[in-house]
C-alpha positions as CSV (number, residue, x, y, z in Angstrom):
1,M,16.2,-17.1,-28.9
2,A,14.6,-17.0,-24.9
3,H,11.8,-19.7,-25.0
4,S,9.0,-19.0,-22.1
5,G,7.6,-21.8,-19.9
6,N,4.6,-22.3,-22.2
7,G,7.2,-23.5,-24.7
8,R,6.8,-20.6,-27.0
9,S,9.3,-18.7,-28.3
10,K,9.7,-15.0,-27.2
11,D,10.8,-13.1,-29.5
12,P,12.2,-9.5,-28.3
13,K,11.0,-7.6,-31.2
14,D,7.7,-8.4,-30.3
15,A,8.4,-7.3,-26.5
16,A,9.9,-3.6,-27.8
17,R,6.2,-3.5,-29.8
18,S,4.8,-4.1,-26.6
19,T,6.4,-2.2,-24.8
20,Y,6.5,0.8,-27.4
21,R,2.3,0.0,-27.9
22,A,2.1,0.8,-23.8
23,L,4.1,4.0,-23.8
24,L,1.9,5.3,-26.5
25,R,-1.4,4.8,-25.3
26,P,-2.9,8.5,-24.9
27,G,-2.6,8.8,-20.8
28,V,0.9,7.2,-20.6
29,A,1.8,9.4,-23.8
30,R,0.6,12.4,-21.9
31,R,2.4,12.1,-18.6
32,W,5.8,11.5,-20.5
33,L,5.3,14.3,-22.9
34,I,4.7,16.5,-19.3
35,R,7.5,15.1,-18.0
36,G,10.2,15.8,-20.5
37,F,8.7,19.2,-20.9
38,S,9.1,20.1,-17.5
39,C,12.8,18.3,-17.1
40,A,13.8,20.6,-20.4
41,A,12.4,23.6,-18.6
42,A,14.4,23.2,-15.5
43,G,17.2,22.0,-17.4
44,T,17.4,25.1,-20.1
45,L,16.7,27.7,-17.0
46,I,19.0,26.3,-14.5
47,G,21.8,25.9,-17.5
48,L,21.2,29.5,-18.3
49,V,21.2,30.6,-14.6
50,V,24.8,29.1,-14.2
51,S,26.1,29.2,-17.4
52,D,27.1,25.2,-17.7
53,W,25.1,23.3,-19.7
54,R,26.7,20.1,-17.7
55,I,24.8,21.4,-14.2
56,G,21.4,22.2,-16.6
57,A,21.5,18.7,-17.8
58,T,22.3,16.9,-14.6
59,A,19.2,19.0,-12.9
60,A,17.0,17.9,-16.0
61,V,17.7,14.4,-14.7
62,A,17.1,15.1,-11.0
63,V,13.8,16.7,-11.8
64,L,12.9,13.4,-14.1
65,V,14.1,10.9,-11.3
66,A,12.0,12.9,-8.8
67,M,9.0,13.1,-11.1
68,A,9.2,9.4,-11.3
69,V,9.1,8.6,-8.4
70,H,6.1,10.7,-6.7
71,S,4.6,9.1,-9.7
72,S,5.0,5.6,-8.4
73,R,3.9,6.6,-4.8
74,R,1.0,7.4,-6.5
75,Q,0.1,4.8,-8.0
76,S,-2.1,2.3,-6.7
77,E,-2.6,-1.8,-7.4
78,V,-5.9,-1.1,-6.9
79,P,-7.7,-1.0,-10.2
80,Q,-8.1,2.6,-11.6
81,W,-12.0,2.7,-11.9
82,R,-11.9,2.5,-8.2
83,K,-10.2,5.3,-6.9
84,P,-9.1,4.7,-3.3
85,S,-9.2,7.0,-0.6
86,A,-6.0,9.5,0.2
87,A,-5.7,7.2,3.3
88,Q,-5.1,4.0,1.5
89,R,-3.2,5.3,-1.1
90,R,-1.0,6.7,2.0
91,T,-0.2,3.0,3.6
92,E,0.1,1.6,0.0
93,A,3.0,3.8,-0.5
94,Q,4.7,3.0,3.1
95,L,3.9,-0.7,2.9
96,K,5.5,-0.9,-1.2
97,M,8.3,-0.5,0.7
98,M,8.2,-3.7,3.1
99,Q,8.0,-5.5,0.3
100,R,11.8,-4.8,0.0
101,F,11.8,-6.9,3.6
102,G,10.2,-9.7,1.9
103,Y,6.6,-8.8,3.4
104,R,3.6,-9.2,0.8
105,T,0.7,-7.3,0.4
106,L,-3.2,-7.2,-0.3
107,H,-5.3,-4.1,-1.3
108,A,-9.0,-4.0,-1.5
109,R,-9.5,-7.2,-0.1
110,G,-13.3,-8.7,0.6
111,I,-14.4,-11.3,3.1
112,Q,-16.3,-14.3,1.2
113,D,-19.2,-14.5,3.8
114,G,-19.6,-10.9,4.6
115,N,-19.7,-7.2,3.6
116,G,-16.6,-5.7,4.8
117,Q,-13.2,-5.1,3.3
118,I,-9.8,-4.7,4.7
119,D,-7.8,-2.2,3.0
120,H,-4.5,-3.8,3.4
121,F,-3.5,-7.5,4.1
122,I,0.1,-7.8,4.8
123,V,2.0,-10.9,5.9
124,G,5.9,-11.0,6.6
125,R,8.6,-12.4,9.3
126,R,6.9,-10.7,11.8
127,G,3.1,-12.0,11.1
128,A,-0.1,-11.5,9.4
129,F,-1.8,-8.1,9.9
130,A,-5.3,-6.6,8.5
131,I,-4.9,-3.0,8.3
132,D,-8.2,-0.3,7.5
133,S,-7.2,2.9,6.7
134,E,-8.4,6.1,7.6
135,S,-8.8,9.8,7.3
136,W,-10.5,11.9,9.7
137,D,-10.7,15.3,10.6
138,K,-7.5,16.8,12.4
139,R,-9.5,19.6,14.1
140,L,-10.8,17.2,16.2
141,P,-8.9,15.6,19.3
142,L,-8.2,11.8,19.3
143,R,-8.6,10.5,22.9
144,N,-8.5,6.8,24.6
145,K,-11.4,7.4,27.8
146,L,-12.4,4.2,29.8
147,E,-11.7,1.4,27.1
148,K,-13.3,3.8,24.7
149,L,-12.1,5.5,21.6
150,Y,-13.0,9.0,21.0
151,H,-12.8,11.6,17.8
152,G,-14.2,14.9,19.6
153,R,-17.3,13.9,21.3
154,F,-17.8,11.4,18.7
155,S,-17.4,7.2,19.8
156,K,-15.6,5.7,17.1
157,N,-15.9,1.8,18.8
158,E,-18.2,1.0,15.6
159,R,-15.6,1.3,14.0
160,I,-12.7,-0.5,16.0
161,D,-15.3,-3.3,16.2
162,E,-15.9,-3.8,12.5
163,A,-11.9,-3.5,12.3
164,L,-12.0,-6.4,14.8
165,A,-14.5,-8.6,12.6
166,E,-12.6,-8.1,9.5
167,A,-9.3,-9.5,10.8
168,R,-11.3,-12.5,12.9
169,N,-13.2,-13.6,9.4
170,A,-10.0,-13.7,7.7
171,E,-7.9,-15.0,10.3
172,R,-11.0,-18.2,10.1
173,L,-10.8,-18.7,6.6
174,I,-7.1,-18.2,5.9
175,S,-6.8,-21.1,9.0
176,K,-9.6,-23.2,7.4
177,E,-7.8,-23.0,4.2
178,L,-4.2,-24.1,5.5
179,G,-5.6,-26.8,7.8
180,R,-4.0,-24.8,10.6
181,E,-4.2,-21.9,13.4
182,I,-2.8,-18.8,12.0
183,K,-3.2,-14.9,13.7
184,V,-4.4,-12.0,12.2
185,R,-3.5,-8.9,13.5
186,A,-6.6,-6.2,13.2
187,S,-5.5,-2.1,13.2
188,L,-7.0,0.9,12.0
189,A,-4.4,3.4,10.7
190,I,-5.7,6.8,11.3
191,Y,-4.2,10.1,9.7
192,G,-5.2,13.7,10.9
193,P,-5.8,13.9,14.2
194,T,-2.8,14.1,16.4
195,M,-2.3,11.2,18.7
196,P,-0.4,10.9,22.4
197,W,0.9,7.1,20.6
198,D,2.3,5.8,17.7
199,S,0.3,2.7,18.3
200,H,-2.3,1.8,21.2
201,R,-4.0,-1.5,21.1
202,L,-7.6,-1.2,22.4
203,R,-10.8,-3.2,22.3
204,G,-8.3,-6.1,20.3
205,V,-7.3,-3.4,17.8
206,D,-4.0,-1.6,16.9
207,I,-4.8,2.4,16.9
208,I,-2.1,3.3,14.6
209,T,-0.6,6.7,13.9
210,G,-1.0,6.8,9.9
211,T,2.5,7.9,9.2
212,K,3.8,5.3,11.1
213,V,2.9,1.9,9.8
214,R,6.0,0.6,8.9
215,K,7.2,0.9,12.6
216,W,4.3,-0.8,13.5
217,L,4.5,-3.8,11.3
218,R,8.1,-4.4,12.8
219,S,6.9,-4.4,16.5
220,G,5.0,-8.1,15.8
221,K,6.3,-11.1,17.9
222,D,5.3,-13.9,15.1
223,R,8.5,-15.1,13.7
224,L,7.4,-16.6,10.4
225,S,9.5,-18.4,7.8
226,E,9.8,-18.0,4.1
227,R,7.8,-21.2,3.5
228,E,5.3,-19.8,6.1
229,I,5.0,-16.4,4.9
230,D,4.2,-17.9,1.4
231,E,1.8,-20.3,2.5
232,I,-0.6,-17.7,4.2
233,Y,-0.2,-15.0,1.2
234,T,-1.4,-17.7,-1.2
235,A,-4.0,-18.9,0.8
236,A,-5.3,-15.2,1.5
237,Q,-5.3,-14.8,-2.4
238,R,-8.2,-17.5,-2.2
239,V,-10.2,-17.0,0.5
240,L,-10.4,-12.4,0.1
241,P,-11.6,-12.4,-3.1
242,P,-10.7,-9.1,-4.6
243,R,-13.0,-6.3,-3.2
244,Y,-12.8,-4.4,-7.3
């Protein structure tokens, strides 16, 4: 019999029943029913075409794996009743992959003494980062002119300044919580318009091509230990409350 940390025994039957109840929730059951039907249809069709049930079974399994991977990438840690934007979901999917390398992430975090929101806070061996994700009209060009960012003829400097202020507030709050100074690198991950760079620092904020977030994270100059990563992440959880 296994025992949990609070001294109470954990019955495998109870765990199994809990799992079955989760799978039988209306939304979950419906998704698995759709997946099962799709896999069976794909396997049957391919099996009939090639006249080999083993190939058909392999194809059905492949479809199931593909659907599970697609679903995991779309699933967000932000509560379902507050749907994140498409840009936030795309950045979050990239950050999930960075967790394999020891990066810790928080999403949709508020600033205690302000109205701003940090879409993604990340800390790993290359430092601490604050990313806001934006989806802008791809028909309008993005350009840097005299240290000002323009999307078409519209200035985006105000949005850059907001991202910088959010990162600086997070930096101040976490530093105060830890009792030592830490740095938080501010950025905007932009999806839509074509940019002449993967990342470009402007007015203290890194302007990133949305699909290059992982590459940008690896460019950080800091070298944090596992202990420092854990301390910064824990402090951020305390001083950057969930926005929703």
